C-alpha positions as CSV (number, residue, x, y, z in Angstrom):
1,M,-15.2,21.6,11.5
2,T,-12.0,23.2,10.1
3,K,-12.0,26.9,9.8
4,R,-9.9,28.8,7.3
5,K,-8.0,31.7,8.9
6,N,-7.7,35.3,7.5
7,I,-10.6,35.1,5.1
8,L,-13.2,37.8,4.4
9,K,-16.7,36.8,5.6
10,I,-19.7,38.8,4.5
11,A,-23.2,38.1,5.9
12,I,-26.4,39.4,4.3
13,D,-30.0,39.2,5.5
14,S,-33.0,40.4,3.6
15,P,-36.7,39.9,3.0
16,A,-37.7,38.1,-0.2
17,A,-36.9,39.8,-3.5
18,A,-35.1,42.8,-2.0
19,G,-32.2,42.3,-4.5
20,A,-29.8,40.7,-2.0
21,G,-29.1,37.8,-4.2
22,T,-28.1,39.9,-7.2
23,L,-25.9,42.1,-4.9
24,A,-24.3,39.2,-3.2
25,K,-23.4,37.6,-6.5
26,A,-21.8,40.8,-7.7
27,I,-19.9,41.3,-4.5
28,S,-18.7,37.7,-4.6
29,K,-17.5,38.0,-8.1
30,H,-15.7,41.2,-7.5
31,Y,-13.9,40.1,-4.3
32,N,-13.5,36.4,-5.3
33,L,-15.8,35.1,-2.6
34,F,-17.5,31.7,-2.4
35,Y,-21.2,32.6,-2.7
36,L,-24.2,30.8,-1.2
37,D,-27.9,31.9,-1.4
38,T,-29.0,30.0,1.7
39,G,-32.7,30.4,0.9
40,K,-32.2,28.3,-2.2
41,I,-31.3,25.3,0.0
42,Y,-34.8,25.4,1.5
43,R,-36.3,25.9,-1.9
44,F,-34.3,22.9,-3.1
45,I,-35.7,20.8,-0.2
46,A,-39.2,22.1,-0.8
47,Y,-38.9,21.1,-4.5
48,L,-37.9,17.6,-3.4
49,K,-40.9,17.4,-1.1
50,I,-43.2,18.4,-4.0
51,K,-41.5,16.0,-6.4
52,Y,-41.0,13.0,-4.1
53,P,-43.7,13.2,-1.4
54,K,-43.6,9.5,-0.6
55,K,-39.8,9.4,-0.2
56,F,-39.6,12.7,1.8
57,N,-38.1,12.1,5.2
58,N,-35.0,13.1,7.2
59,K,-32.9,10.2,5.8
60,F,-33.8,11.2,2.3
61,I,-33.1,14.9,2.9
62,K,-29.8,14.1,4.6
63,S,-28.6,12.1,1.6
64,K,-29.6,14.9,-0.8
65,I,-27.8,17.6,1.3
66,K,-24.7,15.4,1.4
67,T,-24.4,15.4,-2.4
68,L,-25.7,18.9,-2.9
69,K,-23.7,20.9,-5.4
70,I,-24.0,24.7,-6.0
71,K,-25.2,24.1,-9.6
72,D,-28.2,22.2,-8.2
73,L,-29.4,25.5,-6.6
74,A,-29.4,27.2,-10.0
75,D,-32.4,25.2,-11.2
76,S,-35.1,27.6,-12.4
77,N,-37.8,25.2,-11.0
78,L,-36.8,26.4,-7.5
79,L,-38.1,29.9,-8.3
80,S,-41.7,28.9,-8.6
81,D,-44.3,30.4,-6.3
82,E,-45.4,27.0,-5.1
83,V,-41.8,26.1,-4.1
84,G,-41.4,29.4,-2.3
85,T,-44.5,28.9,-0.3
86,E,-43.4,25.3,0.6
87,A,-39.9,26.5,1.5
88,S,-41.4,29.0,3.9
89,I,-43.3,26.2,5.7
90,I,-40.5,23.7,5.9
91,S,-37.9,26.2,7.0
92,K,-39.7,26.3,10.4
93,I,-38.9,22.6,11.0
94,K,-36.2,22.4,13.6
95,T,-34.6,19.1,12.5
96,L,-34.4,20.2,8.9
97,R,-32.8,23.5,9.9
98,K,-30.2,21.6,11.8
99,L,-29.2,19.6,8.7
100,V,-29.0,22.8,6.6
101,H,-27.2,24.6,9.3
102,S,-24.1,22.4,9.2
103,F,-23.9,22.7,5.4
104,Q,-24.0,26.5,5.7
105,L,-21.4,26.6,8.4
106,N,-18.9,24.6,6.4
107,F,-19.6,26.7,3.4
108,A,-19.0,30.0,5.3
109,Y,-15.9,29.0,7.3
110,N,-14.2,26.6,5.0
111,P,-14.5,27.9,1.4
112,P,-12.3,26.3,-1.2
113,R,-8.7,27.6,-1.2
114,K,-9.1,29.4,-4.5
115,Y,-11.5,31.9,-2.9
116,N,-10.6,34.8,-0.6
117,G,-13.6,34.1,1.7
118,S,-17.3,33.6,1.7
119,C,-20.5,35.6,1.1
120,L,-23.8,34.2,2.3
121,D,-27.3,35.7,2.1
122,G,-30.5,34.6,3.7
123,R,-32.7,35.4,6.7
124,D,-30.6,34.5,9.7
125,I,-27.0,34.8,8.5
126,T,-25.9,37.8,10.5
127,Y,-26.7,36.4,13.9
128,N,-27.1,32.7,13.5
129,I,-24.8,31.4,10.7
130,V,-21.9,33.9,10.6
131,P,-22.2,36.0,13.8
132,D,-18.5,36.9,13.5
133,A,-18.7,38.1,9.9
134,D,-16.4,41.0,8.9
135,L,-19.3,42.8,7.3
136,K,-23.0,42.5,7.9
137,F,-25.7,44.0,5.7
138,Y,-29.5,44.1,6.0
139,I,-30.9,44.7,2.5
140,T,-34.5,45.8,2.0
141,A,-37.0,47.5,-0.3
142,N,-40.7,48.3,0.0
143,V,-43.0,45.4,-0.6
144,K,-44.5,46.7,-3.9
145,T,-41.0,47.1,-5.4
146,R,-40.0,43.7,-4.3
147,A,-43.2,42.1,-5.7
148,L,-42.6,43.8,-9.1
149,R,-39.0,42.6,-9.2
150,R,-40.0,39.0,-8.5
151,Y,-42.9,39.2,-11.0
152,R,-40.6,40.4,-13.7
153,E,-38.1,37.6,-12.9
154,L,-40.9,35.0,-13.1
155,K,-42.1,36.5,-16.4
156,R,-38.6,36.2,-17.9
157,L,-38.8,32.6,-17.0
158,K,-42.1,32.3,-18.8
159,K,-44.0,31.5,-15.6
160,K,-47.8,32.1,-15.7
161,I,-48.6,34.3,-12.7
162,S,-50.1,37.8,-12.1
163,Y,-48.5,40.7,-10.2
164,M,-51.2,40.6,-7.5
165,E,-50.5,36.9,-6.9
166,V,-46.8,37.6,-6.5
167,L,-47.6,40.6,-4.1
168,K,-49.8,38.4,-2.0
169,S,-47.1,35.7,-1.9
170,I,-44.4,38.1,-0.9
171,K,-46.6,39.6,1.9
172,N,-47.2,36.0,3.2
173,R,-43.6,35.2,3.0
174,D,-42.6,38.3,5.0
175,K,-45.2,37.5,7.7
176,S,-43.8,33.9,7.9
177,D,-40.1,35.0,7.9
178,L,-40.5,37.7,10.5
179,N,-42.7,35.7,12.9
180,R,-41.3,32.2,12.9
181,K,-40.0,31.0,16.2
182,I,-36.8,29.5,14.8
183,S,-34.3,31.9,13.3
184,P,-36.7,34.7,12.2
185,L,-35.7,37.5,9.8
186,K,-34.4,40.5,11.8
187,K,-32.0,43.3,11.5
188,T,-29.1,43.1,14.0
189,K,-27.6,46.2,15.6
190,D,-24.3,45.7,13.8
191,S,-25.9,45.2,10.3
192,L,-25.7,48.1,7.9
193,L,-29.1,48.9,6.4
194,I,-29.3,49.3,2.6
195,N,-32.6,50.2,1.1
196,T,-32.7,49.3,-2.6
197,T,-36.2,50.7,-3.4
198,N,-34.9,53.6,-5.5
199,L,-31.5,52.2,-6.4
200,N,-30.6,50.3,-9.5
201,K,-28.3,47.2,-9.4
202,R,-25.2,49.3,-10.2
203,A,-25.9,52.0,-7.6
204,C,-26.5,49.3,-4.9
205,F,-23.3,47.5,-5.8
206,L,-21.2,50.7,-5.7
207,K,-22.7,51.7,-2.4
208,I,-21.7,48.3,-0.8
209,K,-18.4,48.2,-2.6
210,K,-17.4,51.6,-1.0
211,I,-18.2,50.1,2.5
212,I,-16.3,46.9,1.9
213,D,-13.2,48.7,0.5
214,R,-13.1,51.0,3.5
215,K,-13.2,47.9,5.8
216,I,-10.5,46.0,3.8
217,N,-8.1,49.0,3.5
218,N,-8.2,50.0,7.1
């Protein structure tokens, strides 16, 4: 794999619905970074499993990942609770993680020339995908705040679901992400903790921007 030199690499890990995706997008736009929400890849594969259960095997997944475009990950169908639960299950499969891993590595280390670098967010980015990232963040918020954010997001998409269902789903997701044997969610020693419970999007962005600017300008 070719690696571009002198690029800015930002790695973000977070539990579900902590606001990491929104922040990562804002950071990527501001610093002209190639952005990837890695969790969406597992959601994309989970959606394929639900949609094509008979075709679903390693060969099928491999062909889909090969032709995967960033716009494919913007499909609102990937945000459903059913897809999220399935994504949590399939992300524990070793062979599947290997397929996704190579896609993520290429994305992180070889972004298109028009970008100044890459920004990835997920569950194991800081220690497994981009361990040599220039900046590492662990973004979190309390579980009720996260559930409320996801509930509002789903409501905007006209999804029929209750807040209690979303809360239960997020709690289950946390349990699965933190306790899985392969690449569990964890905060590394060199990751900066950002708690977004009482911060709005703008305040979160400015807090992280200050840290990035300090790093770039030193």
